[in-house]
C-alpha positions as CSV (number, residue, x, y, z in Angstrom):
1,X,0.0,0.0,0.0
2,X,1.4,3.4,-1.0
3,X,1.0,6.9,0.3
4,X,-1.8,7.6,-2.1
5,X,-3.8,4.9,-0.6
6,X,-3.8,6.6,2.9
7,X,-5.0,10.0,1.9
8,X,-8.3,9.6,3.7
9,X,-6.7,8.5,7.0
10,X,-4.2,11.3,6.9
11,X,-7.0,13.8,6.3
12,X,-9.0,12.5,9.3
13,X,-6.0,12.7,11.7
14,X,-5.1,16.2,10.6
15,X,-8.7,17.4,11.1
16,X,-8.9,15.9,14.5
17,X,-5.7,17.7,15.5
18,X,-7.0,21.0,14.3
19,X,-10.3,20.5,16.2
20,X,-8.5,19.6,19.5
21,X,-6.2,22.7,19.1
22,X,-9.2,24.9,18.4
23,X,-11.2,23.7,21.3
24,X,-8.3,24.2,23.7
25,X,-7.9,27.7,22.5
26,X,-11.6,28.5,22.8
27,X,-12.0,27.0,26.3
28,X,-8.8,28.3,27.8
29,X,-10.2,31.5,29.2
30,X,-13.5,30.2,30.6
31,X,-11.7,27.4,32.5
32,X,-9.2,29.8,34.0
33,X,-11.9,32.1,35.2
34,X,-13.9,29.2,36.7
35,X,-10.8,28.1,38.7
36,X,-10.3,31.6,40.0
37,X,-13.9,31.9,41.1
38,X,-13.9,28.5,42.7
39,X,-14.5,28.7,46.6
40,X,-13.2,25.8,48.7
41,X,-15.4,25.2,51.8
42,X,-13.7,23.3,54.7
43,X,-16.8,23.0,56.9
44,X,-18.4,19.7,57.5
45,X,-21.6,19.4,55.5
46,X,-24.7,19.8,57.6
47,X,-28.2,18.8,56.8
48,X,-30.3,21.6,55.6
49,X,-33.6,19.9,56.0
50,X,-35.8,19.1,59.0
51,X,-33.2,16.6,60.2
52,X,-31.0,19.5,61.3
53,X,-33.1,19.7,64.5
54,X,-31.8,16.3,65.5
55,X,-28.2,17.5,65.7
56,X,-28.9,20.7,67.7
57,X,-27.2,21.0,71.1
58,X,-29.2,23.8,72.4
59,X,-31.6,21.9,74.7
60,X,-29.1,19.4,75.9
61,X,-27.7,19.4,79.6
62,X,-24.0,19.4,79.9
63,X,-22.5,17.4,82.8
64,X,-19.8,19.4,84.7
65,X,-17.5,18.2,87.6
66,X,-15.8,21.2,89.3
67,X,-13.0,20.6,91.7
68,X,-11.6,23.2,94.0
69,X,-7.7,22.9,94.1
70,X,-7.5,24.5,97.6
71,X,-10.0,22.1,99.2
72,X,-7.4,19.3,99.8
73,X,-5.0,21.7,101.5
74,X,-7.7,22.9,103.9
75,X,-8.6,19.3,104.7
76,X,-4.9,18.4,105.4
77,X,-4.6,21.5,107.7
78,X,-7.6,20.4,109.7
79,X,-6.3,16.9,110.0
80,X,-2.9,18.1,111.3
81,X,-4.6,20.3,113.9
82,X,-6.7,17.4,115.1
83,X,-3.5,15.2,115.4
84,X,-1.7,17.9,117.3
85,X,-4.6,18.3,119.7
86,X,-4.6,14.6,120.3
87,X,-0.8,14.5,121.0
88,X,-0.8,17.2,123.6
89,X,-2.3,15.1,126.5
90,X,0.2,12.3,125.7
91,X,3.1,14.8,125.8
92,X,1.8,16.1,129.1
93,X,1.8,12.6,130.6
94,X,5.4,12.0,129.3
95,X,6.6,15.2,130.9
96,X,5.0,14.2,134.3
97,X,6.6,10.8,134.1
98,X,10.0,12.3,133.5
99,X,9.6,14.5,136.6
100,X,8.8,11.5,138.7
101,X,11.8,9.6,137.3
102,X,14.1,12.5,138.0
103,X,13.1,12.4,141.7
104,X,13.9,8.7,142.0
105,X,17.6,7.8,142.5
106,X,19.3,6.7,139.3
107,X,21.3,3.4,139.4
108,X,24.9,3.7,138.3
109,X,25.6,1.1,135.7
110,X,29.0,-0.4,135.9
111,X,30.8,-0.8,132.6
112,X,31.0,-4.3,131.3
113,X,32.9,-6.0,128.6
114,X,31.9,-9.3,126.9
115,X,34.7,-11.9,127.1
116,X,35.1,-14.2,124.1
117,X,36.8,-17.4,125.3
118,X,38.5,-19.0,122.4
119,X,39.7,-22.7,122.4
120,X,43.3,-23.7,122.3
121,X,45.1,-24.0,119.0
122,X,44.9,-27.4,117.5
123,X,48.3,-27.0,115.8
124,X,49.9,-26.6,119.2
125,X,49.6,-30.4,119.7
126,X,52.2,-30.9,116.9
127,X,54.7,-28.7,118.9
128,X,54.4,-30.5,122.2
129,X,52.7,-29.4,125.4
130,X,55.8,-29.5,127.7
131,X,57.5,-26.5,129.2
132,X,61.2,-25.9,128.5
133,X,63.4,-25.0,131.4
134,X,67.0,-23.7,130.8
135,X,69.6,-21.9,132.9
136,X,71.6,-20.6,129.9
137,X,74.6,-22.8,130.6
138,X,73.5,-25.8,128.6
139,X,71.7,-27.5,131.5
140,X,68.4,-27.6,129.8
141,X,65.6,-30.1,130.4
142,X,62.0,-30.5,129.5
143,X,59.9,-30.7,132.6
144,X,56.3,-30.4,133.6
145,X,55.2,-27.2,135.2
146,X,54.3,-28.3,138.8
147,X,53.9,-24.8,140.2
148,X,50.5,-24.3,138.6
149,X,51.6,-21.2,136.8
150,X,50.6,-22.8,133.5
151,X,47.0,-22.7,134.4
152,X,44.8,-20.4,132.5
153,X,44.5,-17.1,134.4
154,X,41.1,-15.8,135.4
155,X,39.7,-13.6,132.6
156,X,40.0,-9.9,133.3
157,X,36.6,-8.4,132.6
158,X,38.2,-5.1,131.5
159,X,40.5,-6.8,129.0
160,X,39.9,-6.9,125.3
161,X,38.5,-10.0,123.7
162,X,40.3,-11.9,121.0
163,X,38.2,-10.3,118.2
164,X,38.8,-6.8,119.7
165,X,42.5,-7.4,119.7
166,X,42.4,-8.6,116.1
167,X,40.3,-5.6,115.0
168,X,42.7,-3.2,116.8
169,X,45.8,-4.5,115.1
170,X,44.0,-4.6,111.7
171,X,42.9,-0.9,112.1
172,X,46.0,0.4,113.8
173,X,49.1,-1.8,113.1
174,X,51.6,0.1,115.2
175,X,54.6,-0.8,117.4
176,X,52.7,0.5,120.5
177,X,49.8,-1.8,119.9
178,X,52.1,-4.8,119.2
179,X,53.9,-4.1,122.5
180,X,50.5,-4.0,124.3
181,X,49.6,-7.3,122.6
182,X,52.9,-8.9,123.8
183,X,52.3,-7.7,127.3
184,X,48.7,-9.1,127.3
185,X,50.0,-12.4,126.0
186,X,52.6,-12.7,128.7
187,X,50.0,-11.9,131.3
188,X,47.7,-14.6,129.9
189,X,45.0,-12.1,128.9
190,X,45.5,-13.2,125.3
191,X,45.5,-16.9,124.5
192,X,47.7,-18.7,122.0
193,X,45.2,-18.9,119.2
194,X,44.4,-15.2,119.3
195,X,48.0,-14.2,119.5
196,X,49.2,-16.3,116.6
197,X,46.2,-15.5,114.5
198,X,47.1,-11.8,114.8
199,X,50.8,-12.6,114.1
200,X,49.9,-14.4,110.9
201,X,47.7,-11.6,109.8
202,X,50.6,-9.2,110.2
203,X,53.0,-11.5,108.3
204,X,50.5,-11.7,105.5
205,X,50.4,-8.0,105.1
206,X,51.4,-6.4,101.7
207,X,53.7,-3.8,103.3
208,X,57.1,-4.7,104.7
209,X,56.4,-2.4,107.7
210,X,53.4,-4.6,108.6
211,X,55.4,-7.8,108.2
212,X,58.1,-6.4,110.5
213,X,55.4,-5.9,113.2
214,X,54.6,-9.6,113.0
215,X,58.3,-10.4,113.5
216,X,58.3,-8.0,116.4
217,X,55.5,-10.0,118.0
218,X,57.4,-13.3,117.5
219,X,60.5,-11.8,119.1
220,X,58.3,-11.1,122.2
221,X,57.2,-14.7,122.5
222,X,60.0,-17.2,122.0
223,X,58.6,-20.7,121.6
224,X,58.5,-23.7,119.2
225,X,55.2,-22.3,117.8
226,X,56.9,-18.9,117.1
227,X,59.8,-20.6,115.3
228,X,57.3,-22.7,113.2
229,X,55.3,-19.6,112.2
230,X,58.5,-17.8,111.2
231,X,59.7,-20.8,109.1
232,X,56.3,-21.3,107.4
233,X,55.9,-17.6,106.3
234,X,59.6,-17.0,105.5
235,X,59.4,-17.5,101.7
236,X,56.3,-15.2,101.3
237,X,57.9,-12.2,103.1
238,X,59.6,-9.2,101.5
239,X,63.4,-9.8,100.9
240,X,64.5,-7.3,103.5
241,X,62.1,-8.9,106.0
242,X,63.4,-12.4,105.1
243,X,66.9,-11.4,106.2
244,X,65.7,-10.4,109.6
245,X,63.5,-13.5,110.0
246,X,66.6,-15.6,109.3
247,X,68.5,-13.8,112.0
248,X,65.6,-14.3,114.3
249,X,65.5,-18.1,113.7
250,X,69.3,-18.3,114.3
251,X,68.8,-17.0,117.8
252,X,67.1,-20.4,118.6
253,X,70.6,-21.9,118.3
254,X,71.4,-20.5,121.8
255,X,71.6,-23.3,124.4
256,X,68.6,-22.0,126.3
257,X,66.4,-22.3,123.3
258,X,67.5,-25.6,121.8
259,X,64.5,-27.4,123.3
260,X,62.3,-25.3,121.0
261,X,64.3,-26.6,118.0
262,X,63.8,-30.2,119.3
263,X,60.1,-29.6,119.3
264,X,60.1,-28.0,115.9
265,X,62.1,-31.0,114.5
266,X,59.2,-33.3,115.5
267,X,56.5,-31.5,113.7
268,X,54.8,-32.7,110.5
269,X,55.7,-29.6,108.5
270,X,58.6,-30.1,106.0
271,X,59.3,-26.3,106.0
272,X,59.6,-26.2,109.8
273,X,61.8,-29.4,110.0
274,X,64.1,-28.1,107.2
275,X,64.5,-24.7,108.8
276,X,65.1,-26.2,112.3
277,X,67.8,-28.6,110.9
278,X,69.6,-25.8,109.2
279,X,69.6,-23.7,112.4
280,X,71.0,-26.6,114.4
281,X,73.8,-27.2,111.8
282,X,74.7,-23.5,111.7
283,X,74.4,-23.2,115.5
284,X,76.6,-26.2,116.0
285,X,79.3,-24.8,113.7
286,X,79.2,-21.5,115.6
287,X,79.5,-23.4,118.9
288,X,82.6,-25.3,117.6
289,X,84.3,-21.9,116.8
290,X,83.3,-20.5,120.2
291,X,80.9,-17.9,118.8
292,X,78.2,-16.7,121.1
293,X,74.8,-15.6,119.9
294,X,73.3,-12.2,120.9
295,X,69.8,-12.1,122.3
296,X,67.7,-9.5,120.3
297,X,65.4,-9.1,123.2
298,X,68.1,-7.6,125.4
299,X,68.3,-3.8,125.1
300,X,72.1,-3.9,125.8
301,X,72.8,-6.8,123.4
302,X,73.0,-9.5,126.1
303,X,75.1,-12.6,125.0
304,X,73.7,-16.1,125.3
305,X,76.1,-19.0,125.6
306,X,76.2,-21.6,122.9
307,X,78.0,-24.8,123.8
308,X,78.8,-27.9,121.7
309,X,77.7,-30.3,124.5
310,X,74.1,-29.0,124.2
311,X,73.7,-30.5,120.6
312,X,74.3,-34.1,121.6
313,X,70.6,-34.4,122.4
314,X,69.7,-34.0,118.7
315,X,71.4,-37.3,117.7
316,X,68.3,-39.5,118.3
317,X,66.0,-37.0,116.5
318,X,68.3,-36.8,113.5
319,X,68.7,-40.6,113.4
320,X,64.9,-40.9,113.1
321,X,64.7,-38.1,110.5
322,X,67.4,-39.7,108.4
323,X,64.9,-42.5,107.7
324,X,62.2,-40.0,106.5
325,X,60.6,-40.6,103.1
326,X,61.2,-37.0,102.2
327,X,64.6,-37.1,100.5
328,X,65.5,-33.5,101.3
329,X,64.8,-33.9,105.0
330,X,66.6,-37.3,105.1
331,X,69.6,-35.8,103.5
332,X,69.8,-32.8,105.8
333,X,69.3,-35.0,108.9
334,X,72.1,-37.3,107.7
335,X,74.4,-34.4,107.2
336,X,73.6,-32.9,110.6
337,X,74.0,-36.3,112.3
338,X,77.3,-36.8,110.6
339,X,78.5,-33.4,111.7
340,X,77.5,-33.9,115.4
341,X,78.8,-37.5,115.6
342,X,82.1,-36.7,113.9
343,X,82.8,-33.9,116.3
344,X,81.8,-36.1,119.2
345,X,84.3,-38.8,118.1
346,X,87.0,-36.3,117.5
347,X,86.6,-35.0,121.1
348,X,87.2,-38.4,122.6
């Protein structure tokens, strides 16, 4: 089909375009005027007929609830006045009773202190319950206390309890308080368990000053238990404190304190047995050279004799320890035994 065959269709399309363009031009002005004159009403449509009377609010009653904001304050004020009026008679009765009590003599209450009695330390059984007697010249023996001085002293009602002593040293760890603790321990106002519990608390302190206070307490109470505590906590102390603890343990090599070492050697603690064996060996070597040991408790550096003869009593103990299953203890005991026995044979 060629162009000539579509003449009719082309004519119709062209006429339609001309008609649309003409109509748009003719209607442009009326449409714009209509839009300008258009009024938009935003009110809700209301019925204009007889039904409008159904929606009238003129004859309806409105429910109102009015509250006075000051009414509650007035009620609270009246209530407070009523309570005050009711309390006045009670206050009058209380004042009268106080007057009567003021006339009566007042009893003077005596101060009282609760005493906490603590049981004996179970670990003390490992160190022996005998009392060491020594005259400082090597004539030492372990004898029972027949004088009755070892009996527990009657509790002093004005003395501090064990918990109070412990709280005091925890709050104020000073030399003055440690000196008071030593005095109370010597006078039987503080028992073994309380004393050594406080000592171990001080030795466990993070500061070297606190650890030295624990050593100060041990120096005030020479015993097999004190030696054992020093040996057990030696490795956990500060280096400068360890040096002083070693010097303290060496003072047990004096003749008057050798029975404490004998008790320490018979404990079940490897640390205590090892430390006691080393002290015996070093003390025996010092005795052979004629070296005396100074007593740190003496303010003037009192000298304590250290004799070779005093160490012969360790032979049975070291013979038994040489058969120990602990190789380190058995080796030390054999060395100490050989040292003492060799010197005894040489002296013959």
